[in-house]
BAFI-3210 file (N, C-alpha, C; in Angstrom, 3 decimals, decimal comma, padded with zeros to 6 digits):
// residues 191
n [1|2|3|4|5|6|7|8|9|10|11|12|13|14|15|16|17|18|19|20|21|22|23|24|25|26|27|28|29|30|31|32|33|34|35|36|37|38|39|40|41|42|43|44|45|46|47|48|49|50|51|52|53|54|55|56|57|58|59|60|61|62|63|64|65|66|67|68|69|70|71|72|73|74|75|76|77|78|79|80|81|82|83|84|85|86|87|88|89|90|91|92|93|94|95|96|97|98|99|100|101|102|103|104|105|106|107|108|109|110|111|112|113|114|115|116|117|118|119|120|121|122|123|124|125|126|127|128|129|130|131|132|133|134|135|136|137|138|139|140|141|142|143|144|145|146|147|148|149|150|151|152|153|154|155|156|157|158|159|160|161|162|163|164|165|166|167|168|169|170|171|172|173|174|175|176|177|178|179|180|181|182|183|184|185|186|187|188|189|190|191]
n.u [017,608|014,840|014,345|014,378|015,588|014,542|015,202|013,693|013,466|011,969|010,690|008,486|008,315|010,300|011,458|012,283|012,507|012,284|011,698|010,886|009,994|010,041|009,480|010,147|011,130|008,792|008,386|006,881|006,437|004,718|003,748|001,008|-001,271|-003,510|-002,756|-000,455|-001,164|-002,784|-000,659|000,807|-001,051|-001,110|001,441|001,702|-000,492|000,265|002,682|005,083|008,222|008,540|009,863|009,503|009,851|008,480|008,757|006,821|005,045|002,976|001,717|000,461|-001,378|-002,230|-001,783|000,581|002,289|000,999|000,744|003,284|004,436|003,128|004,347|007,135|006,782|005,851|007,970|009,874|008,680|008,821|011,656|012,110|010,980|012,242|012,754|010,378|010,196|009,282|007,347|003,890|002,180|-000,528|-003,182|-005,853|-008,262|-010,881|-011,811|-013,329|-014,337|-015,759|-018,866|-018,057|-016,971|-014,231|-012,487|-009,851|-008,262|-005,432|-002,684|000,663|001,828|003,278|001,951|000,598|-002,444|-005,370|-008,292|-010,650|-013,099|-014,685|-016,650|-016,554|-018,008|-017,433|-015,353|-012,984|-010,638|-009,286|-006,570|-006,433|-007,431|-010,099|-010,104|-007,523|-006,873|-007,414|-005,380|-003,041|-003,157|-003,094|-000,641|001,000|000,309|001,048|003,903|004,723|004,057|001,522|-001,618|-004,418|-007,235|-009,584|-012,249|-014,985|-017,221|-019,394|-020,381|-020,368|-018,731|-015,930|-013,381|-013,251|-013,872|-011,650|-009,642|-010,138|-009,648|-006,872|-005,956|-006,981|-005,564|-002,859|-003,107|-003,721|-001,542|000,414|-000,144|000,438|002,997|004,291|006,566|006,929|008,672|010,534|010,043|008,960|005,498|003,993|002,530|003,881|006,449|007,651|007,145]
n.v [-006,529|-006,499|-004,844|-002,645|-000,275|001,973|004,734|006,753|009,702|011,960|014,595|013,464|010,767|007,681|005,819|002,580|000,730|-002,144|-003,513|-006,194|-007,229|-009,737|-011,464|-012,739|-012,262|-011,250|-008,685|-006,594|-003,657|-001,228|-000,035|000,192|-001,986|-002,846|-001,789|-003,034|-005,567|-005,091|-004,277|-006,612|-008,346|-007,279|-007,643|-010,426|-011,124|-009,914|-011,163|-010,297|-009,340|-007,818|-005,654|-003,710|-001,057|001,197|004,185|006,256|009,182|008,454|009,184|011,369|010,836|008,323|009,288|010,435|008,259|006,380|007,813|008,407|005,813|005,040|006,925|006,064|003,477|003,795|005,210|003,172|001,257|002,676|002,861|000,034|-000,509|001,117|002,395|001,279|-000,429|-003,366|-004,301|-005,417|-003,293|-002,547|-003,382|-005,179|-005,957|-007,763|-008,290|-010,282|-010,044|-011,530|-009,862|-007,873|-006,188|-005,432|-003,415|-002,694|-000,910|-000,301|001,630|001,761|004,251|006,575|008,797|010,112|009,583|009,388|007,873|007,238|005,482|004,713|004,473|004,334|002,351|002,270|004,204|003,641|000,857|-001,179|000,464|002,085|004,664|004,648|006,554|006,936|005,105|006,153|008,127|006,785|005,359|007,583|008,671|006,576|006,321|008,854|008,732|006,480|006,935|006,123|005,619|005,272|003,491|002,843|001,015|000,396|-001,822|-002,626|-003,177|-003,691|-003,776|-001,933|-003,061|-005,312|-004,139|-002,401|-004,377|-005,697|-003,950|-003,394|-005,965|-006,199|-004,207|-005,282|-007,644|-006,570|-004,930|-006,998|-007,996|-005,944|-005,394|-007,530|-009,289|-008,870|-008,661|-006,807|-003,437|-000,149|-000,049|001,778|003,944|006,336|005,645|006,241|006,504]
n.w [-009,526|-007,415|-005,095|-002,250|000,218|002,662|004,626|006,938|008,776|010,767|012,787|013,870|013,091|012,841|010,715|009,267|006,520|004,288|001,243|-000,796|-003,806|-004,845|-002,791|000,626|004,062|006,543|008,769|010,863|012,676|013,849|016,089|016,057|016,256|014,643|012,258|011,734|011,239|008,863|007,067|007,062|005,934|003,332|002,419|002,480|000,722|-001,627|-002,119|-001,232|000,278|003,401|005,524|008,171|010,471|012,716|014,735|016,088|016,837|018,725|020,973|020,202|018,056|015,501|013,106|011,919|011,892|010,224|007,787|007,113|006,841|004,569|002,791|002,889|002,060|-000,533|-001,799|-001,649|-003,417|-005,780|-006,044|-006,441|-008,805|-010,757|-013,944|-014,786|-016,895|-018,621|-016,988|-016,141|-015,576|-015,282|-012,999|-011,271|-008,723|-007,079|-003,746|-001,307|001,859|004,404|004,966|003,358|000,478|-001,277|-003,763|-006,125|-008,555|-010,440|-011,838|-012,682|-013,439|-013,137|-012,649|-010,203|-008,529|-006,514|-006,157|-003,847|-002,309|000,243|002,615|006,054|008,529|011,184|013,445|014,423|014,544|016,852|017,857|015,663|013,562|011,292|009,343|008,520|006,572|003,988|004,152|004,181|001,658|000,049|000,437|-000,331|-003,091|-004,274|-003,696|-005,030|-007,437|-008,432|-010,128|-008,581|-007,640|-005,271|-003,877|-001,627|-002,187|-000,655|002,774|006,271|008,423|009,684|010,129|008,296|005,823|005,455|005,521|003,376|001,228|001,622|000,887|-001,596|-002,928|-002,609|-004,348|-006,758|-007,171|-007,286|-009,769|-011,447|-011,074|-012,170|-014,052|-017,435|-019,558|-022,159|-023,113|-021,808|-021,020|-022,777|-025,135|-025,586|-024,949|-022,474|-019,050]
ca.u [017,096|013,638|014,311|014,651|015,479|014,208|015,319|012,982|013,531|011,443|010,579|007,247|008,594|011,700|011,139|013,324|011,758|012,904|010,573|011,328|008,871|010,075|009,189|011,002|010,685|007,896|008,503|006,318|006,215|004,524|003,108|-000,340|-001,607|-004,298|-002,138|000,528|-002,155|-003,094|000,463|001,091|-001,935|-000,752|002,728|001,263|-001,147|001,239|003,782|006,201|008,939|008,388|010,378|009,122|009,665|008,348|008,782|006,082|004,362|001,606|001,021|-000,494|-002,392|-001,535|-001,735|001,966|002,932|000,366|001,059|004,770|004,708|002,820|005,347|008,299|006,404|005,719|009,185|010,543|008,039|009,351|012,986|012,223|010,524|013,109|012,096|009,182|010,340|009,134|006,143|002,556|001,756|-001,957|-003,716|-007,110|-008,661|-011,840|-011,471|-014,406|-013,853|-016,997|-019,846|-017,508|-016,186|-013,256|-012,038|-008,752|-007,714|-004,190|-001,820|001,908|001,812|004,164|001,052|-000,082|-003,754|-006,131|-009,833|-010,921|-014,534|-014,902|-017,186|-016,273|-019,207|-017,009|-014,280|-011,723|-010,336|-008,582|-006,070|-006,355|-008,480|-010,270|-009,920|-006,206|-006,666|-007,332|-004,201|-002,027|-003,321|-002,809|000,795|001,594|-000,010|001,923|005,322|005,126|003,600|000,471|-002,931|-005,025|-008,571|-010,123|-013,769|-015,639|-018,634|-020,408|-019,777|-020,867|-017,724|-014,847|-012,148|-013,627|-013,774|-010,189|-008,931|-010,592|-009,153|-005,397|-005,687|-007,274|-004,460|-001,919|-003,336|-003,661|-000,135|001,216|-000,502|000,895|004,579|004,664|007,678|006,422|009,751|010,380|010,260|008,064|004,313|003,357|002,676|004,813|007,725|008,063|006,103]
ca.v [-006,913|-005,675|-004,581|-001,309|-000,094|003,306|005,219|008,044|010,247|013,322|014,931|012,816|009,357|007,202|004,533|001,733|-000,210|-002,999|-004,145|-007,133|-007,669|-011,285|-012,220|-012,783|-011,924|-010,177|-008,331|-005,340|-003,207|000,335|000,437|000,232|-003,402|-003,116|-001,363|-004,006|-006,562|-004,687|-004,371|-007,934|-008,863|-006,596|-008,362|-011,871|-011,374|-009,517|-012,042|-009,270|-009,339|-006,517|-005,493|-002,227|-000,668|002,790|004,786|007,454|010,122|007,860|010,003|012,427|009,935|007,432|009,921|010,625|006,986|005,714|008,479|008,277|004,416|005,074|007,527|005,188|002,178|004,343|005,423|001,757|000,708|003,371|002,359|-001,374|-000,660|001,947|003,110|000,695|-001,285|-004,746|-004,770|-005,393|-001,971|-002,301|-004,498|-005,010|-007,166|-007,784|-009,175|-010,375|-010,235|-011,780|-009,155|-006,652|-006,468|-004,350|-003,370|-001,999|-000,948|000,557|001,839|002,255|005,241|007,764|009,867|009,833|010,047|008,531|007,869|006,520|005,461|003,625|005,020|003,348|002,451|002,604|005,163|002,924|-000,533|-001,007|001,876|002,624|005,470|004,171|007,457|006,935|004,240|007,016|008,900|005,790|005,104|008,795|008,809|005,527|006,621|009,966|008,578|005,453|007,271|005,100|005,933|004,179|003,556|001,890|001,287|-000,567|-001,906|-002,624|-003,813|-003,339|-003,734|-001,340|-003,977|-006,132|-003,108|-002,049|-005,510|-006,041|-002,857|-003,626|-007,227|-005,980|-003,454|-006,296|-008,490|-005,671|-004,580|-008,160|-008,207|-004,755|-005,519|-008,986|-009,140|-009,395|-008,436|-005,784|-001,993|000,437|-000,245|003,012|004,445|007,310|005,067|006,462|006,703]
ca.w [-008,180|-007,206|-003,687|-001,793|001,552|002,948|006,076|006,852|010,052|010,908|014,151|014,165|012,797|012,590|009,907|008,576|005,647|003,318|000,435|-001,837|-004,682|-005,103|-001,459|001,694|005,573|006,876|010,128|010,925|013,949|013,906|017,373|015,884|016,081|013,462|011,041|011,384|010,488|007,442|006,311|006,934|004,814|002,188|002,123|002,137|-000,379|-002,813|-002,186|-001,063|001,543|004,000|006,937|008,594|011,893|012,773|016,021|015,811|017,969|018,987|021,970|019,384|017,510|014,613|011,589|011,212|011,664|009,058|006,541|007,020|006,332|003,095|002,180|002,851|001,267|-001,933|-002,164|-001,884|-004,514|-006,846|-006,308|-006,870|-010,247|-011,610|-015,045|-014,965|-018,210|-018,589|-016,183|-016,753|-015,462|-014,760|-012,083|-010,611|-007,954|-006,074|-002,554|-000,375|003,278|004,934|004,227|002,735|-000,771|-001,694|-005,149|-006,403|-009,891|-010,450|-012,981|-012,369|-014,493|-012,923|-012,495|-008,901|-008,309|-005,770|-006,054|-002,601|-001,993|001,134|003,927|007,315|009,487|012,549|013,347|015,001|014,752|017,861|018,045|014,362|013,121|010,084|008,209|008,128|005,366|002,827|004,236|003,774|000,242|-000,817|000,573|-001,159|-004,419|-004,446|-003,639|-005,886|-008,825|-008,888|-010,285|-007,526|-007,422|-004,281|-003,616|-000,890|-002,824|000,507|003,895|007,422|009,505|009,037|010,000|007,160|004,614|005,447|005,215|001,916|000,567|001,640|000,173|-003,091|-003,304|-002,863|-005,458|-007,992|-007,272|-007,735|-011,200|-012,210|-011,171|-012,846|-015,255|-018,776|-020,565|-023,201|-022,822|-021,005|-021,686|-023,093|-026,430|-025,408|-024,754|-021,281|-018,144]
c.u [015,878|013,346|014,778|014,751|015,383|014,446|014,577|012,830|013,114|011,211|009,292|007,438|009,948|011,277|012,260|012,358|012,425|011,923|011,440|010,096|008,878|009,858|010,326|010,360|009,581|007,893|007,978|005,885|006,002|004,160|001,643|-000,762|-002,384|-003,609|-001,065|-000,046|-002,467|-001,936|001,045|000,308|-001,428|000,434|002,357|000,576|-000,633|002,333|005,150|006,899|008,869|008,891|010,245|008,965|009,482|008,123|007,989|005,598|002,941|000,941|000,071|-001,664|-001,650|-001,333|-000,456|002,585|002,272|000,767|002,499|005,108|004,247|003,807|006,602|008,010|006,342|007,089|010,063|009,994|008,637|010,765|012,910|011,872|011,348|012,380|010,776|009,027|010,039|008,108|004,938|001,892|000,317|-002,280|-005,096|-007,530|-009,981|-011,546|-012,708|-013,885|-015,251|-018,136|-019,426|-016,909|-015,551|-012,707|-010,846|-008,480|-006,595|-003,361|-000,491|002,260|002,950|003,261|000,162|-001,676|-004,628|-007,509|-010,013|-012,436|-014,928|-015,345|-016,896|-017,402|-018,697|-015,668|-013,074|-011,763|-009,208|-007,971|-005,898|-007,597|-008,705|-010,187|-008,607|-005,928|-006,582|-005,887|-002,971|-002,040|-002,859|-001,175|001,526|001,347|001,089|003,531|005,744|004,783|002,473|-000,899|-003,720|-006,454|-009,006|-011,488|-014,174|-017,071|-019,666|-019,698|-020,506|-019,843|-016,322|-013,478|-012,223|-013,331|-012,311|-009,335|-009,008|-009,755|-007,512|-005,146|-006,044|-006,160|-003,086|-002,008|-003,317|-002,184|000,737|000,875|000,498|002,476|005,014|005,586|007,135|007,638|009,595|010,540|009,179|006,721|003,568|003,495|003,681|006,306|008,229|006,990|006,549]
c.v [-005,751|-005,577|-003,310|-001,254|001,562|003,601|006,471|008,442|011,739|013,550|014,102|011,337|008,951|005,808|003,799|000,707|-000,934|-003,709|-005,030|-007,578|-009,162|-012,085|-012,152|-012,563|-010,947|-010,004|-006,856|-004,846|-001,569|000,836|000,497|-001,180|-003,755|-002,867|-002,321|-005,180|-006,323|-004,618|-005,672|-008,622|-008,412|-007,392|-009,730|-011,973|-010,682|-010,319|-011,304|-009,576|-007,984|-006,385|-004,012|-001,970|000,919|003,152|005,938|008,045|009,672|008,453|011,023|011,718|009,002|008,032|009,963|009,295|006,406|006,347|008,279|006,993|004,492|005,758|006,620|003,957|002,674|004,592|004,137|001,196|001,381|002,952|001,064|-001,347|000,215|002,691|002,359|-000,204|-002,668|-005,209|-004,721|-004,057|-001,747|-003,608|-004,261|-006,201|-006,822|-008,777|-009,189|-010,615|-010,343|-010,967|-008,115|-007,046|-005,142|-004,527|-002,409|-002,060|000,101|000,637|002,460|003,162|006,332|008,969|009,766|010,431|009,046|008,888|006,895|006,597|004,419|004,137|003,888|003,462|002,647|003,384|004,658|001,296|-000,690|000,317|002,701|003,415|005,064|005,274|007,539|005,996|005,183|007,711|007,991|005,589|006,356|008,969|007,702|005,814|007,816|009,560|007,446|005,759|006,384|005,921|004,935|004,417|002,449|002,132|000,071|-000,770|-001,988|-003,248|-003,103|-003,124|-003,090|-002,175|-004,811|-005,233|-002,785|-003,258|-006,012|-005,134|-003,128|-004,947|-006,983|-005,129|-004,388|-007,123|-007,722|-005,381|-005,759|-008,321|-007,232|-004,824|-006,640|-008,565|-009,680|-009,253|-007,252|-004,412|-001,468|000,286|000,957|003,488|005,650|006,910|005,288|006,620|007,893]
c.w [-007,979|-005,741|-003,425|-000,437|001,767|004,453|006,154|008,379|010,009|012,489|014,716|014,024|012,599|011,859|009,183|007,935|004,555|002,517|-000,766|-002,659|-005,011|-003,925|-000,364|003,060|005,484|008,335|010,242|012,294|013,919|014,980|017,150|015,449|014,804|012,195|010,630|010,869|009,236|006,558|006,079|005,822|003,581|001,607|001,618|000,833|-001,840|-003,061|-002,098|000,303|002,112|005,333|007,231|010,041|011,843|014,211|015,697|016,970|018,232|020,172|021,390|018,949|016,318|013,272|011,069|011,083|010,434|007,698|006,103|006,382|004,968|002,227|001,817|001,830|-000,321|-002,617|-002,458|-003,081|-005,833|-007,208|-006,892|-008,259|-011,196|-012,711|-015,524|-016,340|-017,780|-017,511|-016,860|-016,528|-014,851|-013,861|-011,574|-009,750|-007,209|-005,074|-001,691|001,089|004,230|004,216|003,446|001,483|-001,103|-003,229|-005,384|-007,990|-009,877|-011,689|-012,431|-013,436|-014,382|-012,662|-011,277|-008,960|-007,624|-005,832|-004,843|-002,179|-001,164|002,496|004,938|008,267|010,842|012,423|013,712|014,831|015,630|018,135|016,795|014,017|011,652|008,866|007,816|006,828|004,094|002,913|003,705|002,229|-000,403|-000,771|-000,368|-002,665|-005,045|-004,562|-004,537|-007,258|-009,438|-009,059|-009,506|-007,334|-006,342|-003,985|-002,694|-001,527|-001,839|001,506|005,246|008,656|008,890|009,188|008,672|005,893|004,440|004,996|003,746|001,030|000,393|000,706|-001,349|-003,692|-003,526|-004,049|-006,725|-008,221|-007,707|-009,265|-011,917|-012,211|-011,735|-014,142|-016,436|-019,876|-021,480|-022,465|-021,901|-021,812|-021,850|-024,521|-026,678|-025,470|-023,395|-020,431|-017,208]
res [m|r|n|a|e|i|k|r|k|t|k|e|t|d|i|s|l|a|l|d|l|e|g|g|a|r|e|i|d|t|g|i|g|f|f|d|h|m|l|n|s|f|a|v|h|g|g|f|g|l|r|l|t|c|k|g|d|l|e|v|d|g|h|h|t|v|e|d|c|g|i|a|l|g|q|a|l|g|q|c|l|g|d|r|a|g|i|a|r|f|g|e|a|f|v|p|m|d|e|a|l|g|f|c|a|l|d|i|s|g|r|p|y|l|v|f|d|a|p|m|p|q|t|v|c|g|q|y|d|t|c|l|t|a|e|f|m|r|a|l|s|v|n|a|g|l|t|l|h|l|k|a|e|y|g|d|n|a|h|h|i|t|e|a|l|f|k|a|l|a|r|a|l|r|q|a|v|a|v|t|g|g|g|v|l|s|a|k|g|v|l]
***
């Protein structure tokens, strides 16, 4: 079974998350509308089932909510993949979104690393601070053990740039988690 449930409660956030790599319901409520839209796009374009609720300290700002959701999603992804045996491991995708073009390349390597090159022309999308995209991706990378490269090739609209990156991540991840059979795809025999 390639699914996992995560409960995470801190003084800043209370998160309940269920991820199913084979698909399923998508119900997302973080209290930040634009972020909900990005997570829904991620789930749709990855073909994942995702149920996520987060009650965060939005009276402060969205940082803890976005980062902690990245932590929980990364932990769930790691649980879904177990020892990572029998998966494609690598994925990449370009996604156009109107004038913007986003790129993602990733390796489910067990070695977390983020390269994020996506200047945002606007600082907010709705109630979402666009600088939080890098925070989310870093938390996801560290907690899932992903080597993750994201780049906005170009774009004038932060909404389009951010959405292209989330969709590119989803499509690359869908490739990487694909079941190929066999053992761990590594010359070392382990990841």
